[in-house]
C-alpha positions in Angstrom: 51.2 176.3 40.7 49.6 172.8 40.9 45.9 172.2 41.5 44.9 172.0 45.1 44.4 168.5 46.6 41.2 167.7 48.5 40.0 164.8 50.4 36.6 164.2 52.0 33.6 162.0 52.5 30.6 162.2 50.1 27.3 160.5 49.8 26.6 159.0 46.3 23.4 160.5 44.9 23.4 159.0 41.3 24.6 155.7 39.9 28.2 156.0 38.6 28.4 156.7 34.9 30.9 155.0 32.6 32.4 156.4 29.4 35.0 154.9 27.2 37.3 157.4 25.4 40.2 156.8 23.0 42.5 156.7 26.0 40.5 154.3 28.2 37.6 154.1 30.7 36.3 157.0 32.7 33.7 157.0 35.5 31.8 159.9 37.0 30.2 159.8 40.5 27.8 162.5 41.7 28.4 163.1 45.3 27.0 165.3 48.0 28.6 166.6 51.2 26.7 168.5 54.0 27.9 170.2 57.1 26.2 168.8 60.2 25.9 170.7 63.4 23.7 170.7 66.6 20.9 173.2 66.5 19.6 175.3 69.4 17.3 172.4 70.3 20.2 169.9 70.6 19.2 168.0 67.4 21.6 167.5 64.5 20.8 169.6 61.5 22.2 169.4 57.9 23.7 172.5 56.4 23.2 173.3 52.7 24.3 170.5 50.3 27.5 170.8 48.3 27.2 168.6 45.1 30.4 167.6 43.4 31.3 165.4 40.4 34.0 163.0 41.1 35.9 161.8 38.0 38.2 158.8 37.8 40.1 157.2 35.0 41.8 153.9 34.1 41.7 150.9 36.4 40.2 153.1 39.1 37.2 153.7 36.9 36.6 150.0 36.4 36.9 149.4 40.1 34.5 152.2 40.9 31.9 150.8 38.5 32.1 147.5 40.4 32.2 148.9 43.9 30.2 152.1 44.2 26.4 152.5 44.1 23.7 155.0 45.1 23.5 155.6 48.8 27.1 154.6 49.5 29.3 156.9 51.6 32.7 157.2 49.8 36.0 158.7 50.8 37.7 160.6 48.0 41.2 162.1 47.5 42.2 164.0 44.4 42.6 167.4 42.8 40.0 170.1 42.2 39.4 171.2 38.7 37.2 173.8 37.1 35.4 173.7 33.8 34.0 176.9 32.1 31.5 177.3 29.2 29.2 179.9 27.8 25.6 179.4 28.9 22.5 179.9 26.8 22.2 183.4 28.2 25.8 184.2 27.1 27.2 184.3 30.6 30.2 182.2 31.6 29.2 179.2 33.7 31.5 177.3 36.0 31.5 173.7 37.4 33.9 172.2 39.8 34.9 168.5 40.1 37.4 166.3 41.8 39.7 164.3 39.6 40.2 161.5 42.1 43.4 159.5 42.6 41.7 157.4 45.3 38.1 156.4 46.0 37.0 154.0 48.8 33.6 152.9 50.1 33.4 154.0 53.7 32.8 151.5 56.5 31.8 154.4 58.8 28.1 153.6 58.8 27.9 149.9 57.6 30.2 147.0 56.9 31.6 147.0 53.3 32.0 143.6 51.7 35.1 143.3 49.4 35.9 141.0 46.5 38.3 139.2 48.8 35.3 138.0 50.9 32.7 137.7 48.1 35.1 135.5 46.0 34.0 137.3 42.8 35.3 140.0 40.5 33.6 141.5 37.5 35.5 143.4 34.9 34.9 145.5 31.8 35.7 144.1 28.4 39.3 143.1 28.1 39.7 145.7 25.3 39.4 148.5 27.7 42.8 150.1 28.4 43.5 150.2 32.2 46.1 153.1 32.1 45.0 156.5 33.3 43.8 158.7 30.4 44.7 162.4 29.9 41.3 164.1 29.6 37.9 163.1 31.1 35.1 162.9 28.5 32.5 164.4 30.9 
């Protein structure tokens, strides 16, 4: 059975982190999603936050590092993955992340300039391999 696919909108709460592995670049984005609903008084209320690491590799990692920053709303599509490890207390710990196949800055709340309009493009060192690596280093 393949991993489930998920898509959704997240707020970026930490600056994206870049790591270079033997197979190429990786970027990790820390995102948060909240359920919003109208309360009894008619005001909008946020539900509990759901924090998620969003991991991308290859050329997408390079593009994320140039395009995404704290405070952005992003739209993500990818597969959910789970990581397990033994905690200091000897209990098994779990963390979930999304291995994204697509990440876009959302224009839902504000206009989003693109390189097409800015006329500029930054890139990582040319020695970075743009192909999608097998395993995230995070």
